[in-house]
C-alpha positions as CSV (number, residue, x, y, z in Angstrom):
1,M,80.3,97.4,146.9
2,K,82.5,100.5,147.0
3,R,84.6,99.0,144.2
4,S,81.6,98.4,142.0
5,I,80.4,102.0,142.6
6,G,83.8,103.3,141.7
7,I,84.0,101.3,138.5
8,A,80.5,102.5,137.5
9,A,81.5,106.1,138.2
10,L,84.7,105.7,136.1
11,G,82.6,104.3,133.3
12,L,80.2,107.2,133.3
13,A,83.2,109.6,133.4
14,L,84.8,107.9,130.4
15,V,81.5,108.0,128.4
16,A,81.2,111.7,129.2
17,V,84.7,112.4,128.0
18,T,84.3,110.3,124.8
19,A,81.0,111.9,124.0
20,A,82.7,115.2,123.7
21,A,85.8,113.9,121.9
22,Q,84.5,114.4,118.4
23,D,84.3,118.1,119.1
24,M,87.7,118.5,120.8
25,M,89.7,119.8,117.8
26,R,88.6,123.4,118.3
27,H,90.0,123.4,121.8
28,V,93.5,121.9,121.1
29,D,96.6,123.5,119.8
30,L,97.6,120.9,117.2
31,S,101.1,122.6,116.7
32,S,102.0,122.2,120.4
33,P,104.8,119.8,121.3
34,D,102.2,117.6,123.1
35,M,100.5,117.0,119.8
36,A,103.3,117.1,117.4
37,S,106.4,115.4,119.0
38,A,107.5,112.0,120.3
39,E,108.8,111.0,123.7
40,L,109.9,107.6,122.5
41,S,112.0,106.4,119.6
42,R,111.1,103.5,117.3
43,G,113.8,101.5,119.1
44,E,112.1,102.1,122.4
45,V,108.8,101.1,121.0
46,E,110.3,97.9,119.6
47,A,111.8,97.2,123.1
48,A,108.4,97.6,124.8
49,L,106.9,95.3,122.2
50,A,109.6,92.7,122.8
51,A,109.0,92.8,126.6
52,A,105.3,92.4,126.3
53,T,103.4,89.2,127.0
54,S,99.9,87.9,126.3
55,T,98.9,88.9,129.8
56,A,100.8,92.1,129.9
57,P,100.6,93.8,126.5
58,A,102.7,96.8,125.5
59,D,101.0,99.8,127.0
60,F,101.5,103.2,125.4
61,T,98.6,104.9,127.2
62,G,98.9,108.7,126.9
63,K,102.3,108.5,125.2
64,R,103.5,111.1,122.6
65,L,104.4,109.2,119.5
66,S,103.6,111.7,116.8
67,G,105.7,111.8,113.7
68,L,107.4,108.4,114.4
69,D,108.0,105.9,111.6
70,L,106.5,102.7,113.0
71,S,105.8,101.2,109.6
72,G,105.7,97.4,109.4
73,L,105.8,96.8,113.2
74,D,103.6,94.1,114.8
75,L,101.7,96.1,117.4
76,S,98.9,93.5,117.8
77,G,97.2,93.8,121.2
78,A,99.0,96.9,122.3
79,I,97.3,99.6,124.2
80,F,97.3,103.2,122.7
81,R,94.5,104.7,124.8
82,A,94.7,108.5,124.5
83,A,98.1,108.3,122.8
84,K,99.2,110.9,120.3
85,L,100.0,109.4,116.9
86,N,99.5,112.5,114.7
87,K,101.3,112.1,111.3
88,T,102.8,108.8,112.6
89,K,103.7,106.4,109.8
90,L,102.0,103.0,110.5
91,A,102.0,101.8,106.9
92,G,101.8,98.0,106.7
93,A,101.8,97.8,110.5
94,K,99.8,95.1,112.3
95,L,97.4,96.6,114.8
96,D,95.0,93.7,115.3
97,R,93.1,93.9,118.6
98,T,94.8,97.1,119.5
99,I,93.1,99.6,121.8
100,L,93.1,103.0,120.2
101,D,90.3,104.6,122.2
102,Q,90.6,108.4,122.4
103,A,93.8,108.2,120.5
104,W,94.9,111.1,118.2
105,L,95.8,109.9,114.6
106,L,95.4,113.1,112.7
107,D,97.0,112.8,109.2
108,A,98.4,109.4,110.3
109,D,99.5,107.0,107.5
110,L,97.9,103.5,108.0
111,T,98.1,102.5,104.4
112,G,97.8,98.7,104.1
113,A,97.7,98.3,107.9
114,S,95.8,95.6,109.6
115,L,93.4,96.7,112.4
116,R,91.3,93.6,112.6
117,S,89.1,93.6,115.7
118,A,90.7,96.8,116.9
119,N,88.9,99.3,119.2
120,L,88.8,102.9,117.9
121,F,86.3,104.6,120.2
122,A,86.3,108.4,120.2
123,S,89.5,108.4,118.2
124,Q,90.5,111.5,116.2
125,M,91.5,110.4,112.7
126,V,90.8,113.4,110.5
127,R,92.5,113.1,107.1
128,A,94.1,109.7,108.1
129,R,95.2,107.5,105.2
130,L,93.9,104.0,105.4
131,D,94.0,102.9,101.8
132,G,94.0,99.1,101.6
133,A,93.7,98.8,105.4
134,D,91.8,95.9,107.0
135,L,89.4,96.9,109.7
136,S,87.4,93.8,109.6
137,G,85.4,93.2,112.8
138,A,86.7,96.5,114.4
139,R,84.7,98.8,116.6
140,V,85.0,102.2,115.1
141,A,83.4,105.3,116.6
142,A,86.0,107.7,115.3
143,D,86.1,111.1,113.5
144,L,87.4,110.1,110.0
145,T,86.4,113.4,108.3
146,G,88.3,113.7,105.1
147,A,90.1,110.3,105.5
148,S,91.0,108.0,102.7
149,L,90.0,104.4,102.8
150,V,90.3,103.5,99.1
151,G,90.1,99.7,98.7
152,A,89.9,99.2,102.5
153,S,87.8,96.7,104.3
154,I,85.4,97.3,107.2
155,A,83.7,93.9,106.7
156,N,81.6,93.0,109.7
157,A,82.9,96.1,111.5
158,N,80.7,98.1,113.9
159,L,80.7,101.8,113.0
160,G,77.2,102.4,114.2
161,A,75.9,104.7,117.0
162,D,76.1,103.6,120.6
163,M,72.4,103.9,121.4
164,R,72.9,103.0,125.0
165,N,74.6,106.3,125.8
166,Q,72.5,108.9,123.9
167,S,72.1,111.1,126.9
168,M,75.9,111.5,126.9
169,G,76.0,112.3,123.2
170,L,75.7,110.3,120.0
171,M,79.0,108.4,119.5
172,R,79.4,106.9,116.0
173,A,81.8,107.0,113.1
174,V,82.0,110.3,111.2
175,L,83.1,109.9,107.6
176,K,82.2,113.2,106.1
177,S,83.9,113.9,102.8
178,A,85.9,110.7,103.1
179,N,87.2,108.8,100.1
180,L,85.7,105.3,100.4
181,E,86.0,104.1,96.8
182,R,85.9,100.3,96.4
183,L,85.3,99.9,100.1
184,N,84.4,96.4,101.3
185,A,81.7,97.1,103.8
186,R,80.0,93.6,103.6
187,G,78.0,93.0,106.8
188,A,79.1,96.2,108.4
189,D,77.0,98.2,110.9
190,L,76.8,101.7,109.5
191,S,73.6,102.7,111.3
192,R,73.4,106.4,112.0
193,V,76.9,106.9,110.6
194,D,77.7,110.3,109.1
195,L,78.6,109.7,105.4
196,E,77.7,113.1,104.1
197,F,79.6,113.9,100.8
198,A,81.6,110.7,101.1
199,V,82.7,108.9,97.9
200,L,81.5,105.3,97.9
201,K,81.9,104.6,94.2
202,G,82.3,100.9,93.5
203,G,81.8,99.9,97.2
204,D,80.3,96.6,98.3
205,L,77.7,97.1,101.0
206,T,76.2,93.7,100.8
207,G,74.3,92.9,104.0
208,A,75.3,96.2,105.6
209,S,73.0,98.2,107.9
210,L,72.5,101.8,106.8
211,K,69.6,102.4,109.2
212,G,69.4,106.1,109.9
213,A,72.7,106.8,108.1
214,Q,73.3,110.3,106.8
215,L,74.2,110.0,103.1
216,G,73.4,113.5,101.9
217,G,75.5,114.5,98.9
218,A,77.3,111.1,98.9
219,D,78.5,109.5,95.7
220,L,77.1,106.0,95.6
221,T,77.8,105.3,91.9
222,G,78.1,101.6,91.1
223,I,77.7,100.4,94.7
224,T,76.5,96.9,95.5
225,V,73.6,97.0,98.0
226,I,72.2,93.5,98.0
227,D,70.4,92.8,101.3
228,A,71.6,96.3,102.6
229,D,69.1,97.9,105.0
230,F,68.3,101.5,104.2
231,D,65.6,102.0,106.8
232,G,65.5,105.7,107.6
233,A,68.7,106.6,105.7
234,D,68.8,110.1,104.4
235,L,69.8,110.3,100.7
236,D,69.3,114.0,100.1
237,S,71.1,114.8,96.9
238,A,73.1,111.6,96.9
239,R,74.2,110.2,93.6
240,L,72.8,106.7,93.2
241,I,73.8,105.8,89.6
242,A,74.0,102.2,88.3
243,P,73.7,100.6,91.7
244,I,74.0,96.8,91.8
245,G,71.2,94.8,93.6
246,L,69.0,97.7,94.5
247,D,65.9,95.5,93.9
248,Q,67.3,93.2,96.6
249,A,68.0,96.0,99.2
250,R,65.8,96.1,102.3
251,N,63.6,99.0,103.3
252,F,64.6,101.2,100.4
253,N,61.0,102.5,100.4
254,K,61.7,104.0,103.8
255,V,64.6,106.2,102.9
256,K,64.4,110.0,103.5
257,N,64.5,112.4,100.6
258,R,64.2,109.7,98.1
259,D,62.7,112.3,95.7
260,R,66.0,114.2,95.8
261,L,68.2,111.4,94.7
262,I,70.3,112.0,91.6
263,R,69.8,108.9,89.4
264,Q,71.6,110.0,86.2
């Protein structure tokens, strides 16, 4: 009984921390050694990976790994909870099923990386580069303001708000001013996601949920929206030019600020 209560209390504490995570930047010195240096070398990271097993994955919880070149490594299943990976090079790396909850990846390079079914809850990924990355099936409630995901995939990924913990703060993906050109978002949950001023030109949102999403000022030129659900989405001043399949979209009559759409 005591153990159950302890676990429940820990869970509530974690939610409280993660709820505030998307507003942490203002309280952190990003130039400090804690945020900008590494305590391990690439070789030491590789050694930890080599020693890992399916039951005891490599665990880098809380480690400082900022600025390292970890490009091309197979980091599948590793734990990076609350790790510092600012400006770390992870281009072409394999991060399938990794735990990146509360991790810091400011300006990180994840170009062409695979993050299939990864967990990125309350992660800080402002200006991260994920061009061509594969986040299919991932759980993403991260701050990706100003990030680049050109040609990336979030197919069947869950970026939507966690409605179970609203009292603790609305946790969801934030993609303000992100470059999402040619994004594959087929079947993705983007409900209540912040996409204000994001560029989604040529993206494929077939079957995606955009319920309650914030799309004010977004560029939706040429997007495919067959079977996409727009119930309650805010399209204030969004550019919806030459969309594909709009007549097959769901609940488009229920969008907010439809009269303020830019259609030409």
